VOGU-3710 file (C-alpha; in Angstrom, 3 decimals, decimal comma):
1> mkkkaagliv> 0,209/-0,016/-0,056  1,801/3,369/-1,236  0,989/6,513/0,502  1,978/10,008/-1,164  4,631/12,000/0,342  3,630/14,995/2,220  5,978/16,035/5,404  7,755/18,834/7,074  11,337/19,900/7,108  12,983/21,822/9,737
11> tavvlcalpf> 15,621/24,159/11,003  17,948/24,811/8,353  21,164/26,126/7,448  21,218/26,350/3,750  23,588/27,479/0,680  21,492/27,610/-2,437  22,385/27,957/-5,979  20,565/28,451/-9,255  17,207/29,992/-7,693  14,187/28,751/-8,715
21> llppgslnep> 11,989/31,191/-11,095  9,122/31,844/-8,852  7,352/34,889/-7,956  8,417/35,720/-4,244  5,247/35,206/-1,639  1,931/33,781/-1,474  -0,920/34,064/0,962  0,122/31,050/2,970  3,946/31,914/2,576  5,718/31,059/6,024
31> tvtaseqdgl> 7,411/34,061/7,426  10,584/35,357/6,095  12,338/37,616/8,163  15,439/39,894/7,685  16,359/41,177/11,041  16,880/44,922/11,509  18,877/44,439/14,429  21,707/41,982/13,087  23,718/45,326/11,790  24,041/43,369/8,217
41> pvvgsygqfk> 23,335/45,444/4,933  20,595/44,498/2,818  21,051/43,027/-0,996  18,033/45,205/-1,883  17,747/44,400/-5,764  18,571/42,222/-8,448  20,900/44,712/-9,795  22,918/45,127/-6,622  23,112/41,370/-6,290  24,902/40,731/-9,738
51> kllkkaktny> 27,374/43,726/-8,451  28,049/41,658/-5,327  28,646/38,493/-7,136  30,947/40,112/-9,281  32,926/41,254/-6,324  32,383/37,720/-4,645  34,160/35,871/-7,771  37,458/37,511/-6,356  36,805/35,493/-2,893  35,496/32,054/-4,045
61> vvaeaelsmp> 35,226/29,565/-1,616  34,327/25,814/-2,260  31,957/24,694/0,529  31,890/20,945/1,154  28,932/18,733/1,277  28,531/15,506/2,757  26,013/13,613/0,410  23,186/13,739/-2,161  17,076/12,418/-2,586  9,435/12,476/-4,086
71> aaaavleard> 6,909/10,563/-2,736  7,562/7,885/0,007  5,465/4,695/0,345  5,061/3,116/3,452  5,015/-0,861/2,968  3,432/-2,773/5,822  5,080/-5,756/6,858  3,478/-6,543/9,988  0,835/-5,387/12,243  2,455/-3,342/15,190
81> sgksaaapdf> 1,035/-0,652/17,366  4,403/0,250/18,791  2,942/0,077/22,508  5,860/-2,061/23,682  7,362/-1,002/26,699  11,106/0,346/26,007  14,050/-1,629/27,494  15,274/0,245/30,649  18,659/1,023/29,139  19,663/1,505/25,532
91> satntqvqgv> 22,701/3,119/23,910  22,174/6,327/22,011  24,213/8,001/18,972  27,470/9,234/20,057  27,188/12,757/19,921  29,851/15,916/20,491  27,537/17,924/23,117  25,201/16,385/25,442  21,609/17,241/25,041  22,281/18,222/21,297
101> deadivktdg> 21,401/15,234/19,160  22,905/14,334/15,843  21,297/12,428/12,940  22,390/9,046/12,093  21,948/5,855/9,706  20,755/3,841/12,588  18,685/4,783/15,888  16,916/3,200/18,751  14,175/4,338/21,086  14,954/1,049/23,535
111> tylyqstsre> 12,087/-1,251/21,604  12,575/-0,375/18,079  15,731/-0,050/15,653  15,287/2,277/13,008  17,934/2,310/9,949  18,358/4,514/6,855  19,572/2,968/3,566  19,704/4,472/0,265  16,452/3,183/-0,684  14,335/2,821/2,208
121> vrivkaypas> 13,992/3,376/5,767  13,475/0,205/8,071  11,473/-0,076/11,500  12,336/-3,375/13,201  10,894/-4,321/16,462  14,389/-5,287/18,135  13,377/-5,707/21,809  13,268/-8,410/22,979  15,686/-10,006/20,666  13,582/-13,270/20,714
131> emrmtsrisy> 10,678/-11,330/19,116  12,993/-9,425/16,690  11,127/-8,990/13,405  10,418/-6,331/10,652  7,643/-3,916/11,182  7,533/-1,624/8,401  9,289/-0,168/5,426  9,401/3,440/4,104  10,443/2,901/0,674  11,782/5,339/-1,986
141> edglftplem> 12,219/3,046/-5,112  11,915/5,745/-7,701  15,392/6,603/-6,972  14,610/10,337/-7,110  14,927/10,389/-3,049  17,840/9,338/-1,166  17,443/9,121/2,449  20,971/9,831/4,194  20,117/9,949/8,029  17,709/10,736/10,491
151> fvddkklivi> 16,396/11,409/13,894  14,102/9,358/16,154  12,134/10,465/19,358  8,599/9,173/21,105  6,278/10,162/18,315  8,051/11,099/15,191  10,839/10,053/12,760  12,522/12,638/10,922  14,470/11,537/7,778  16,770/13,765/5,803
161> gqanssvela> 18,074/13,322/2,558  18,714/14,574/-1,142  16,218/14,803/-4,025  17,190/15,282/-7,810  13,597/16,443/-9,175  12,009/18,480/-11,965  10,012/20,659/-10,489  7,090/22,790/-12,109  7,877/26,449/-11,489  5,545/29,189/-11,535
171> plpaskraip> 6,196/31,918/-13,901  7,476/35,354/-12,914  5,160/38,563/-13,444  4,125/38,628/-17,208  6,566/42,005/-17,859  9,635/39,329/-17,270  8,622/35,894/-17,914  5,186/34,903/-19,114  4,919/31,093/-19,163  5,847/28,354/-16,072
181> yyrhnqlvka> 8,642/25,927/-17,014  10,205/22,849/-15,678  13,736/22,907/-14,300  15,851/19,980/-12,680  16,876/20,873/-9,299  18,880/19,168/-6,568  16,801/19,528/-3,217  17,539/19,286/0,455  14,433/17,254/1,938  13,712/16,733/5,715
191> lvydiqdkaq> 10,526/14,085/5,917  8,737/14,021/9,364  7,074/10,710/10,121  4,123/10,451/13,010  5,376/6,829/14,427  3,041/6,416/16,935  1,730/3,355/14,941  5,299/1,967/14,243  3,429/-0,679/11,591  2,053/2,461/9,785
201> prlirqleve> 4,174/5,807/9,845  2,528/8,264/8,349  4,210/11,530/6,584  2,903/14,857/8,054  4,985/17,425/6,587  8,043/18,117/4,408  10,346/20,931/3,719  12,338/21,707/0,528  15,319/23,861/0,054  17,625/24,069/-3,140
211> gqylssrkig> 21,096/22,637/-2,311  23,016/19,883/-0,782  22,800/18,518/2,682  25,800/19,290/5,107  24,937/18,370/8,814  21,723/18,831/11,078  21,063/18,851/14,852  17,994/18,425/17,063  17,636/19,547/20,615  14,289/18,612/22,388
221> sslyltanhy> 11,643/19,009/19,701  13,177/21,743/17,565  15,261/20,523/14,379  18,406/22,507/12,875  19,373/21,305/9,483  22,283/22,808/7,505  23,156/22,592/3,542  24,781/24,297/1,070  25,013/25,136/-2,539  27,189/27,212/-4,917
231> idtyrilqek> 25,629/29,472/-7,087  26,068/30,046/-10,655  27,557/33,187/-10,813  28,769/33,049/-14,775  24,898/32,131/-15,588  23,339/34,803/-13,307  25,766/37,345/-14,719  25,038/36,442/-18,387  21,241/36,143/-17,884  19,599/39,286/-19,265
241> telpgpayrd> 15,912/38,476/-17,281  15,977/38,733/-13,719  16,130/35,716/-11,726  14,086/35,765/-8,127  15,763/34,562/-4,976  16,612/31,025/-3,467  13,403/28,858/-3,335  11,994/26,548/-0,542  8,890/24,966/0,204  6,939/23,717/3,391
251> safgeqyqtv> 4,268/21,548/2,910  2,448/22,962/5,775  1,822/26,026/4,199  1,040/25,274/0,601  2,550/22,997/-2,459  3,942/25,853/-4,204  7,710/26,868/-3,914  8,249/29,979/-2,579  11,491/32,439/-3,366  13,005/34,993/-0,628
261> pysdiryfpe> 12,919/38,521/-2,241  16,360/40,260/-2,555  15,064/43,142/-0,001  15,339/40,168/2,610  18,650/38,931/1,686  21,595/40,089/3,826  25,305/39,684/3,181  28,462/39,868/5,206  30,654/42,799/3,703  34,349/41,314/4,703
271> slqpnylmva> 33,235/37,815/3,385  31,226/37,696/0,208  30,737/34,332/-1,116  29,049/32,909/-4,013  26,377/30,834/-2,098  23,020/31,521/-0,386  23,241/30,772/3,374  19,411/30,273/4,463  19,047/29,775/7,944  15,553/28,404/9,379
281> gvnldepkqk> 14,293/26,787/12,180  11,064/24,914/13,394  9,708/23,218/16,824  8,025/19,980/15,375  5,653/20,134/18,293  4,193/23,138/16,939  2,488/21,949/13,677  1,096/25,576/13,377  4,190/27,662/13,815  5,492/28,997/10,550
291> lslstylgag> 8,968/28,453/9,281  11,316/30,924/10,575  13,648/31,608/7,694  16,575/34,372/7,501  18,796/34,205/4,038  22,425/35,255/3,783  25,212/35,390/1,034  27,632/33,329/2,850  28,997/29,820/2,658  29,446/26,879/5,090
301> eniyasptnl> 31,585/23,833/5,696  31,574/22,636/9,204  28,820/22,811/11,679  29,202/22,981/15,588  26,151/23,482/18,141  25,856/23,820/21,832  22,165/23,872/23,387  21,728/27,386/22,343  24,017/28,351/19,475  24,607/27,100/16,065
311> yvavtehkae> 28,074/27,982/14,380  29,097/27,716/10,972  32,464/27,513/9,774  34,078/28,257/6,369  37,592/28,370/5,110  38,528/31,465/3,298  42,048/31,859/1,254  43,240/35,433/0,690  46,259/36,403/-1,097  49,169/37,359/1,381
321> piklkqgesl> 50,525/40,806/0,979  54,015/40,717/-0,554  56,561/42,667/1,449  59,219/44,428/-0,307  62,211/46,380/1,004  62,840/50,047/-0,241  63,923/50,097/-3,859  62,936/46,616/-4,419  60,516/45,836/-7,142  58,423/42,842/-7,746
331> apsfapppla> 59,815/40,456/-10,430  57,282/38,893/-13,053  55,963/35,569/-11,901  53,413/33,272/-13,456  53,048/31,535/-10,002  49,774/32,611/-8,211  50,635/34,673/-4,827  51,248/32,884/-1,449  47,659/32,474/0,172  46,882/33,107/3,807
341> tdttiyrfgm> 44,389/30,673/5,160  41,381/31,902/7,847  38,560/30,236/9,416  35,215/32,604/9,298  32,726/31,627/11,869  29,153/32,609/12,044  26,973/32,339/15,246  23,262/31,974/15,489  21,056/32,046/18,226  18,860/28,886/18,551
351> ndgkiafsak> 15,805/28,840/20,613  12,668/27,006/20,379  12,823/26,292/16,545  13,530/30,010/15,732  17,158/31,042/14,854  18,647/34,270/14,309  22,233/35,441/13,455  24,385/36,822/16,414  27,994/37,419/15,552  30,653/36,927/12,826
361> gsvpgqilnq> 33,997/36,160/13,689  37,483/35,262/12,094  40,798/33,368/13,084  43,705/32,619/11,477  44,223/28,887/9,920  41,851/26,186/9,084  40,095/23,992/11,110  39,944/20,153/10,984  36,292/19,190/11,620  33,304/19,823/14,377
371> fsldehdgyl> 35,513/18,944/17,228  37,852/21,841/16,425  35,175/24,392/17,875  33,416/24,040/21,408  31,564/26,525/23,554  32,639/26,884/27,384  31,141/29,390/29,716  30,287/31,948/27,200  33,533/31,443/25,296  34,116/29,795/21,786
381> riattsgnmw> 37,367/27,763/21,709  38,582/26,830/18,201  41,706/25,065/17,046  43,243/25,631/13,646  46,274/24,646/11,720  47,866/27,580/9,462  50,760/27,222/7,028  51,901/24,332/5,018  53,749/21,445/5,987  55,716/21,410/3,119
391> rtdsgtsqnn> 57,328/24,866/3,529  60,584/25,463/5,488  60,301/28,998/5,950  58,184/31,309/8,267  55,176/30,016/6,296  55,441/26,159/7,444  52,761/24,749/9,363  52,056/25,644/12,867  48,971/24,701/14,993  46,844/27,141/17,439
401> vyvldstlgi> 43,962/27,480/19,672  41,719/30,907/19,898  39,451/31,819/22,660  36,790/33,921/21,358  34,422/36,047/23,424  30,666/36,991/23,327  31,265/39,082/19,947  33,491/36,619/18,604  36,528/38,691/18,833  39,906/36,942/19,943
411> hgklegiapt> 40,164/37,074/23,694  43,048/34,918/23,984  45,274/32,689/22,038  48,205/30,119/21,893  49,919/29,924/18,546  53,061/27,807/17,093  51,972/24,599/18,684  54,258/21,942/16,939  55,680/23,531/14,085  55,894/21,602/10,569
421> eriysvrfmg> 52,889/19,234/11,931  49,252/19,432/11,501  46,241/18,727/13,843  44,949/15,037/13,491  42,342/15,243/16,440  41,438/17,611/19,339  38,984/17,342/21,997  37,631/19,868/24,368  36,846/19,141/28,246  35,783/21,531/29,988
431> kraymvtfrn> 38,761/23,717/31,280  41,294/21,545/29,216  41,692/20,436/25,543  43,613/17,561/23,949  45,182/17,913/20,942  47,099/15,370/18,688  49,626/16,753/15,615  51,614/14,288/13,476  54,160/14,311/11,114  56,644/11,338/12,346
441> vdplfvldla> 55,476/11,096/15,584  52,207/11,577/17,371  52,295/14,409/19,973  49,706/14,508/22,322  49,312/18,106/23,978  47,512/18,767/27,309  46,329/22,517/27,185  45,249/24,431/29,955  41,852/26,869/28,859  41,268/27,850/32,638
451> kpaaprilga> 41,968/31,569/31,737  40,115/32,057/28,715  43,093/35,131/27,834  45,994/33,066/28,678  45,481/29,343/27,289  48,985/27,712/27,679  50,300/24,200/27,098  50,243/21,998/30,624  52,516/18,863/28,960  52,995/16,754/25,955
461> lkipgysdyl> 53,755/13,154/25,148  55,400/12,110/22,237  54,710/8,259/20,822  54,750/6,561/17,388  51,337/7,054/15,324  48,509/9,317/15,656  44,857/9,418/16,902  41,757/10,378/14,257  39,349/10,709/17,021  39,739/11,514/20,998
471> hpydenhiig> 37,017/10,204/23,252  36,730/11,136/27,012  36,723/8,046/29,294  36,690/10,287/32,469  38,086/13,391/33,564  41,794/11,960/34,102  41,681/9,495/31,043  41,033/10,072/27,255  40,460/7,246/24,367  42,503/7,984/21,383
481> fgkeaesdkd> 41,614/5,874/18,130  44,074/6,120/15,075  46,622/4,380/13,463  50,023/2,945/14,510  53,092/4,375/12,441  56,654/3,355/11,525  59,314/6,029/10,748  61,743/5,751/7,703  64,118/8,252/7,853  62,391/11,488/7,482
491> mafyqgmkia> 58,955/9,982/6,547  56,422/7,833/8,415  54,286/5,408/7,270  51,046/4,294/9,073  50,452/0,639/9,765  47,402/-1,043/11,585  44,624/0,803/13,662  45,761/1,865/17,091  43,579/2,165/20,072  44,984/3,893/23,270
501> lfdvsdvtkp> 44,243/5,174/26,862  45,973/8,206/27,910  46,223/8,831/31,656  46,348/12,866/32,372  46,136/12,622/36,124  49,447/14,345/36,072  48,718/17,096/33,253  52,600/17,927/33,102  53,181/14,345/32,183  50,964/12,555/30,248
511> kekfktvigd> 51,298/9,027/29,487  50,288/6,175/27,353  48,763/3,672/29,585  47,470/0,956/27,424  47,430/0,412/23,845  46,143/-2,060/21,241  46,846/-2,342/17,529  44,371/-4,103/14,878  46,006/-5,660/12,054  48,504/-4,149/9,610
521> rgtdsellrn> 48,781/-1,194/7,003  45,319/-1,161/5,257  43,400/-1,722/8,183  40,625/1,008/8,721  37,383/1,711/10,509  34,820/4,409/9,660  35,206/5,574/13,322  38,633/7,016/12,141  36,168/9,351/9,886  33,067/9,471/11,922
531> hkallfskek> 32,523/9,664/15,724  28,914/8,207/15,231  30,568/4,641/14,448  31,445/4,167/18,186  29,758/2,305/20,586  31,004/3,124/24,376  29,633/2,497/27,533  32,016/3,447/30,673  29,551/1,857/33,030  29,245/-1,634/31,137
541> gllafpvtvy> 33,107/-1,254/30,341  32,113/-1,814/26,545  34,000/-0,246/23,660  32,801/-1,543/20,073  32,929/-0,453/16,366  33,180/-1,606/12,847  36,758/-2,598/11,454  38,204/-3,900/8,117  41,352/-5,606/9,023  44,168/-6,224/6,769
551> ewteeqkakq> 47,202/-8,386/7,694  50,747/-9,193/6,690  51,700/-12,665/5,145  54,208/-14,676/6,769  56,368/-13,458/3,723  55,734/-10,107/4,634  56,424/-10,307/8,321  59,693/-11,790/7,449  60,469/-8,677/4,970  58,954/-6,185/7,576
561> dirgyghftf> 58,348/-3,671/4,673  56,588/-0,708/6,574  55,198/0,364/3,047  53,472/-2,856/2,412  49,910/-3,341/2,625  48,292/-6,458/4,261  45,466/-8,681/2,867  41,934/-8,643/3,812  41,127/-10,911/6,710  38,048/-9,790/8,417
571> qgayvyrldl> 35,122/-7,069/8,247  32,964/-6,466/11,202  32,700/-5,396/14,574  35,253/-5,510/17,346  34,270/-5,753/21,005  36,330/-4,676/24,195  35,948/-4,673/27,856  37,981/-1,662/28,906  38,911/-0,916/32,529  41,718/1,103/34,055
581> ekgftltdki> 43,273/-2,219/35,356  43,703/-4,381/32,598  43,114/-2,106/29,582  41,706/-3,007/26,316  40,270/-7,065/26,361  39,055/-8,220/23,073  35,775/-10,259/23,926  34,179/-10,907/20,773  34,849/-10,428/16,687  31,395/-10,092/14,909
591> thleqadrdk> 30,849/-10,193/11,198  28,076/-10,611/8,760  30,233/-11,954/6,179  29,957/-15,813/5,541  33,093/-18,112/4,377  32,138/-17,799/0,754  32,322/-13,760/0,804  35,583/-14,337/2,338  36,858/-16,459/-0,241  35,688/-14,030/-3,122
601> agegwyestk> 37,347/-10,881/-1,503  40,792/-12,237/-2,446  43,482/-9,863/-1,162  41,205/-6,505/-0,627  37,621/-5,953/0,434  35,651/-3,061/-0,434  31,909/-1,717/0,363  29,436/-4,367/0,743  26,081/-4,683/1,958  27,217/-6,989/4,389
611> nikriltidq> 29,637/-4,707/6,377  28,545/-4,093/9,716  28,039/0,151/10,228  26,571/0,196/13,760  26,758/-1,530/17,117  24,224/-0,603/19,633  22,879/-2,139/22,958  19,347/-2,796/24,386  19,246/-3,992/27,924  21,837/-6,717/27,963
621> tlytvsddfv> 21,821/-7,472/24,306  24,233/-6,358/21,831  22,907/-5,394/18,306  25,280/-5,387/15,126  23,600/-3,627/11,917  24,466/-4,030/8,180  22,253/-3,085/5,156  21,503/-6,994/4,971  21,366/-8,223/8,491  20,694/-7,277/12,117
631> kaqplqgpka> 22,208/-9,515/14,609  21,441/-9,954/18,386  23,445/-11,507/21,174  23,730/-11,313/24,949  26,322/-9,104/25,853  27,257/-11,712/28,810  26,812/-15,542/28,886  26,578/-17,904/25,846  26,769/-16,125/22,554  23,212/-17,390/21,174
641> vktlpltk> 22,528/-15,258/18,102  19,359/-14,249/16,758  19,575/-13,107/12,810  17,074/-11,016/11,337  17,588/-10,785/7,215  16,727/-7,525/6,290  16,510/-7,335/2,635  13,416/-8,199/0,679
//
């Protein structure tokens, strides 16, 4: 039984391009706001917009998107009212900030397991494991919508994804363009389902915005979504007919796409980018609340959110001034001028689904990811790498920490950390920060941020390898996930996956208390790029993550060629017991592959629908999830396994 998609979208930070050719406004149009209190100038007109785009061409920044998505069909597989009691204890997505949820491809509410794949969203009755079964599917088999990740709460499932769709566009006024036409567009969609009846998820609202999905956050019942899209500057500057501003649609207030008038679009004079940054918000528990939308010329790459503020960071490259001595002249050169890299940060206040621009700042260098930013006691701390590792002069790489005040001005700074290296991971924890840099060895720095105006280094530890992700264990211990490394003269070559527990009880002398190495060169884990792949419970002493293992043959071991890659031996989940007495104890290796799969693999292994992607717990049961299966087994005791095939 198929149902037509309606639905809702939510809080959005979106950078959109190639605007829909639509008349702005309608009787049921969501509220479009251009704050008179943010101190930013208004674009005002299409002519001024084109002038700004010409200026922005000299300050071009490519914003990074993560992934790429109309009607959904709910396919009923079993009657299930969804009234079962949830387990008393279940794992949640590993997030950066407590109370700020992050979307993921697998979620659980303690009874049901929700999984997003490229063609459907599945709802599985998971607890108790003896009753595990498929409850329903939400299918997107036309291929026009691709689910990417989702949020789940007691009543709603929010599926976020990307759509490629030909949309009928209404005509502009007759004086400019007389007839409607179709245009193929890339759209970000958020679909909100009522899941009080798990067997019949019901699409209740939908929001669409031109662009590519970047990231999202959910705080309570308020959803905040970010996306971006580069503006086709060349086309707009060549087009003689006026094109309207960026388009969006909220199904709660009509089926027609709306556009933002240029009189409501603001820009940042010092940071012009050929993108639309649209910032919107909605409280999902208030179905009559209109979409709050603000639009800026801007760009975004990394997103960080505290419980009250959303930060959008973007890298900017600007030509460095060339200093000449008196009497010197600049020699002709075809080489581009050296570039200085800065990170610009936009802050938006968040409250009950409403979002408003509040400040803008800039610091030298480039951030690594969302963990490079952290808000604490009214200050924003940010870690960057500036310069280039290949340079040997004053332009060589160095690492820095800046503390920004409420206006996002620099209040304190610590520069010049680990010259010639770059940041591989950073984690802020209260009044401390932990930073890992790497070139030949892995220095772990312990930083003191107790005095925001004067951050300082407390201690450092140099060991082989590096950590791509740092996770707190307690206030005196931190876990590092990365790669082991072996040095050969002036170069280091990564080897197997390394897990280390660092003891920072004595902040001046941090030490590596325990470590374990998985496999050899070629071993990899999604955890090294995506923190959501980690399952960790200090209370249970449990640590688990997906991993693909490559190991040397006996012949390779004899040669000890640190440049040589191993051969594929395993894909699945490694499960550890972790405590401060014994360190890491491998308790299980779980795979969804059969022997035939391993035989076909040969020396290498690539993406497979049987690859374990997430591990979670409900009560005392451990669940491993791939696109093809869910496997459930007790955390302790006999390893009786219940397997549920997920494919049709």
